[in-house]
N, CA, C and O atoms as a DFTB+ gen file, in Angstrom:
276 C
 N C O
     1  1       0.928      -0.957      -0.295
     2  2      -0.060      -0.175      -0.023
     3  2       0.866       1.250      -0.010
     4  3       1.948       1.254       0.577
     5  1       0.382       2.396      -0.666
     6  2       0.946       3.299      -0.466
     7  2      -0.013       4.504      -0.127
     8  3      -1.215       4.362      -0.352
     9  1       0.526       5.843       0.473
    10  2      -0.557       6.726       0.658
    11  2      -0.014       8.047      -0.171
    12  3       1.176       8.359      -0.218
    13  1      -0.877       8.634      -0.694
    14  2      -0.173       9.801      -1.812
    15  2      -1.312      11.045      -1.037
    16  3      -2.381      10.833      -0.464
    17  1      -0.771      12.040      -1.228
    18  2      -1.359      13.358      -0.406
    19  2      -1.433      14.361      -1.916
    20  3      -0.432      14.596      -2.594
    21  1      -2.628      14.794      -2.197
    22  2      -2.868      15.686      -3.447
    23  2      -3.421      16.947      -2.780
    24  3      -4.399      16.920      -2.033
    25  1      -2.826      17.908      -3.052
    26  2      -3.644      19.233      -2.925
    27  2      -4.363      19.700      -3.773
    28  3      -3.985      19.925      -4.922
    29  1      -5.717      19.959      -3.263
    30  2      -6.990      20.433      -4.168
    31  2      -7.380      21.855      -4.113
    32  3      -7.657      22.260      -2.985
    33  1      -7.449      22.555      -4.913
    34  2      -8.120      23.796      -4.726
    35  2      -9.546      24.167      -5.136
    36  3      -9.755      24.179      -6.349
    37  1     -10.229      24.371      -4.587
    38  2     -12.213      24.615      -4.867
    39  2     -13.021      23.855      -3.914
    40  3     -14.245      23.980      -3.873
    41  1     -12.351      23.055      -3.131
    42  2     -13.197      22.260      -2.127
    43  2     -13.590      23.231      -1.094
    44  3     -12.770      23.831      -0.399
    45  1     -14.889      23.375      -1.008
    46  2     -15.634      24.456      -0.018
    47  2     -16.233      23.972       1.014
    48  3     -16.260      24.680       2.021
    49  1     -16.804      22.781       1.041
    50  2     -17.912      22.149       1.782
    51  2     -17.509      20.380       2.086
    52  3     -16.534      19.765       1.655
    53  1     -18.452      19.954       2.830
    54  2     -18.322      18.687       3.081
    55  2     -19.279      17.861       1.545
    56  3     -19.365      16.650       1.337
    57  1     -19.728      18.711       0.899
    58  2     -20.099      17.891      -0.358
    59  2     -18.933      18.200      -1.511
    60  3     -18.887      17.500      -2.523
    61  1     -18.300      18.935      -1.364
    62  2     -17.135      18.862      -2.219
    63  2     -16.151      17.622      -1.771
    64  3     -15.508      16.971      -2.594
    65  1     -16.124      17.412      -0.508
    66  2     -15.281      16.225       0.099
    67  2     -15.838      15.045      -0.453
    68  3     -15.088      14.245      -1.013
    69  1     -17.214      14.805      -0.359
    70  2     -17.665      13.861      -0.922
    71  2     -17.552      13.333      -2.152
    72  3     -17.484      12.134      -2.424
    73  1     -17.526      14.576      -3.158
    74  2     -17.706      14.132      -4.568
    75  2     -16.052      13.860      -5.218
    76  3     -15.729      13.611      -6.379
    77  1     -15.317      13.991      -4.176
    78  2     -13.957      13.780      -4.605
    79  2     -13.469      12.355      -4.161
    80  3     -12.741      11.517      -4.695
    81  1     -14.077      12.404      -3.109
    82  2     -13.882      10.961      -2.150
    83  2     -14.525       9.754      -3.232
    84  3     -13.879       8.812      -3.692
    85  1     -15.829      10.030      -3.469
    86  2     -16.472       9.114      -4.407
    87  2     -16.163       8.873      -5.822
    88  3     -16.454       7.836      -6.418
    89  1     -15.444      10.077      -6.425
    90  2     -14.587       9.836      -7.720
    91  2     -13.475       8.899      -7.404
    92  3     -13.402       7.854      -8.050
    93  1     -12.685       9.141      -6.565
    94  2     -11.636       8.459      -6.224
    95  2     -11.509       6.974      -6.014
    96  3     -10.692       6.185      -6.488
    97  1     -12.575       6.772      -5.139
    98  2     -13.070       5.328      -4.867
    99  2     -13.333       4.532      -5.954
   100  3     -13.152       3.315      -5.976
   101  1     -13.731       5.157      -6.795
   102  2     -14.055       4.330      -8.358
   103  2     -12.894       3.876      -9.037
   104  3     -13.025       3.047      -9.938
   105  1     -11.570       4.389      -8.667
   106  2     -10.782       3.741      -9.280
   107  2     -10.207       2.620      -8.903
   108  3      -9.880       2.415      -7.734
   109  1      -9.989       1.607     -10.064
   110  2      -9.449       0.261      -9.364
   111  2      -8.349       0.270      -8.463
   112  3      -7.523       1.087      -8.871
   113  1      -7.930      -0.366      -7.265
   114  2      -6.810      -0.296      -6.548
   115  2      -6.784       0.928      -5.356
   116  3      -5.992       0.933      -4.414
   117  1      -7.771       1.903      -5.595
   118  2      -7.732       2.825      -4.258
   119  2      -8.592       2.191      -3.384
   120  3      -9.615       1.588      -3.708
   121  1      -8.071       2.369      -2.052
   122  2      -8.635       1.593      -0.785
   123  2      -9.349       2.479       0.146
   124  3     -10.404       2.117       0.667
   125  1      -8.780       3.703       0.391
   126  2      -9.466       4.579       1.061
   127  2      -9.102       6.007       0.735
   128  3      -7.994       6.275       0.270
   129  1     -10.173       7.085       1.013
   130  2      -9.942       8.345       0.419
   131  2     -10.598       9.236       1.616
   132  3     -11.745       9.092       2.042
   133  1      -9.662      10.164       2.061
   134  2      -9.994      11.153       2.876
   135  2      -9.811      12.591       2.414
   136  3      -8.673      12.991       2.170
   137  1     -10.765      13.315       2.293
   138  2     -10.579      14.533       1.469
   139  2     -10.825      15.526       2.662
   140  3     -11.737      15.288       3.454
   141  1     -10.218      16.372       2.772
   142  2     -10.427      17.758       3.855
   143  2     -10.731      19.064       3.204
   144  3      -9.700      19.591       2.785
   145  1     -11.704      19.688       3.004
   146  2     -11.710      21.133       2.481
   147  2     -11.068      22.231       3.073
   148  3     -10.751      23.269       2.492
   149  1     -10.851      21.890       4.535
   150  2     -10.509      23.115       5.145
   151  2      -8.883      23.132       5.434
   152  3      -8.308      24.032       6.046
   153  1      -8.183      21.825       4.810
   154  2      -6.984      22.157       4.463
   155  2      -6.552      22.072       2.752
   156  3      -5.438      22.332       2.297
   157  1      -7.477      21.739       2.156
   158  2      -7.466      21.428       0.791
   159  2      -6.675      20.309       0.416
   160  3      -5.963      20.443      -0.579
   161  1      -6.668      19.084       1.114
   162  2      -5.953      18.243       0.695
   163  2      -6.661      17.016       0.713
   164  3      -7.597      17.008       1.512
   165  1      -6.465      15.866      -0.007
   166  2      -6.929      14.564      -0.275
   167  2      -5.981      13.337       0.024
   168  3      -5.289      13.056      -0.955
   169  1      -5.829      12.752       0.827
   170  2      -5.299      11.637       1.349
   171  2      -5.809      10.508       0.793
   172  3      -6.937      10.151       1.132
   173  1      -5.061       9.754      -0.155
   174  2      -5.359       8.427      -0.918
   175  2      -4.684       7.228      -0.455
   176  3      -3.461       7.320      -0.560
   177  1      -5.074       6.212      -0.011
   178  2      -4.518       4.766       0.151
   179  2      -4.761       3.978      -0.996
   180  3      -5.901       3.891      -1.453
   181  1      -3.815       3.405      -1.495
   182  2      -3.983       2.386      -2.632
   183  2      -3.031       1.482      -2.899
   184  3      -2.180       1.397      -2.013
   185  1      -2.897       0.817      -3.773
   186  2      -2.120      -0.375      -4.218
   187  2      -1.242       0.453      -4.770
   188  3      -1.575       1.574      -5.154
   189  1       0.160      -0.082      -4.885
   190  2       1.035       0.830      -5.393
   191  2       0.996       1.009      -7.023
   192  3       1.502       1.889      -7.718
   193  1       0.260      -0.072      -7.364
   194  2       0.131       0.205      -9.021
   195  2      -0.652       1.525      -9.624
   196  3      -0.671       1.917     -10.790
   197  1      -1.269       2.068      -8.498
   198  2      -2.693       3.129      -8.987
   199  2      -1.365       4.265      -9.079
   200  3      -0.377       4.390      -8.355
   201  1      -1.856       5.090     -10.416
   202  2      -0.838       6.034     -11.050
   203  2      -1.456       7.372     -10.212
   204  3      -2.646       7.684     -10.244
   205  1      -0.359       8.136      -9.421
   206  2      -1.010       9.556      -9.106
   207  2      -1.609      10.427     -10.084
   208  3      -2.535      11.177      -9.776
   209  1      -1.046      10.359     -11.447
   210  2      -1.361      11.090     -12.524
   211  2      -2.913      10.849     -12.789
   212  3      -3.690      11.688     -13.245
   213  1      -3.234       9.463     -12.394
   214  2      -4.767       9.106     -12.680
   215  2      -5.790       9.770     -11.774
   216  3      -6.829      10.279     -12.193
   217  1      -5.418       9.727     -10.501
   218  2      -6.076      10.352      -9.420
   219  2      -6.092      11.968      -9.830
   220  3      -7.133      12.619      -9.927
   221  1      -4.900      12.440     -10.030
   222  2      -4.929      13.962     -10.500
   223  2      -6.084      14.268     -11.573
   224  3      -6.848      15.228     -11.477
   225  1      -6.107      13.258     -12.674
   226  2      -6.992      13.742     -13.781
   227  2      -8.471      13.354     -13.301
   228  3      -9.385      13.996     -13.818
   229  1      -8.786      12.393     -12.389
   230  2     -10.029      12.418     -12.111
   231  2     -10.591      13.507     -11.211
   232  3     -11.747      13.910     -11.338
   233  1      -9.749      13.970     -10.305
   234  2      -9.849      15.089      -9.453
   235  2     -10.424      16.244     -10.506
   236  3     -11.512      16.811     -10.406
   237  1      -9.548      16.425     -11.408
   238  2     -10.043      17.496     -12.188
   239  2     -11.141      17.355     -13.332
   240  3     -11.687      18.277     -13.939
   241  1     -11.296      16.280     -13.453
   242  2     -12.528      15.592     -14.478
   243  2     -13.767      16.488     -13.912
   244  3     -14.432      17.283     -14.577
   245  1     -13.961      16.103     -12.201
   246  2     -15.202      16.632     -11.621
   247  2     -15.242      18.206     -11.290
   248  3     -16.182      18.760     -10.720
   249  1     -14.089      18.823     -11.730
   250  2     -14.055      20.357     -11.544
   251  2     -13.367      21.157     -10.596
   252  3     -13.518      22.350     -10.334
   253  1     -12.462      20.180     -10.047
   254  2     -11.489      20.757      -8.945
   255  2     -10.281      20.895      -9.354
   256  3     -10.012      20.024     -10.181
   257  1      -9.271      21.731      -9.107
   258  2      -7.961      21.918      -9.455
   259  2      -7.045      21.339      -8.594
   260  3      -7.188      21.391      -7.372
   261  1      -5.862      20.642      -9.288
   262  2      -4.971      20.081      -8.601
   263  2      -3.858      20.946      -8.787
   264  3      -3.518      21.325      -9.908
   265  1      -2.969      21.450      -7.185
   266  2      -2.131      22.244      -6.915
   267  2      -0.830      21.550      -6.962
   268  3      -0.658      20.536      -6.285
   269  1       0.165      22.069      -7.775
   270  2       1.458      21.252      -7.600
   271  2       2.246      21.845      -6.476
   272  3       1.958      22.925      -5.959
   273  1       3.307      21.052      -6.102
   274  2       4.163      21.762      -5.015
   275  2       4.968      22.491      -5.544
   276  3       5.748      23.151      -4.857
């Protein structure tokens, strides 16, 4: 398992958190997702073969912006 933290801009409420969590949980290999709109982060626990790029693309597909470090 690996843990990935992605910075996301545009989450402003619990509904936004739920949208992000549900979108990422639909990716094969993703085990757990915790989105936090107050910190603007999404913590993803997944199998090692899940690409971070796939996760970021899924977040952007539903209308949020991924912030690069």
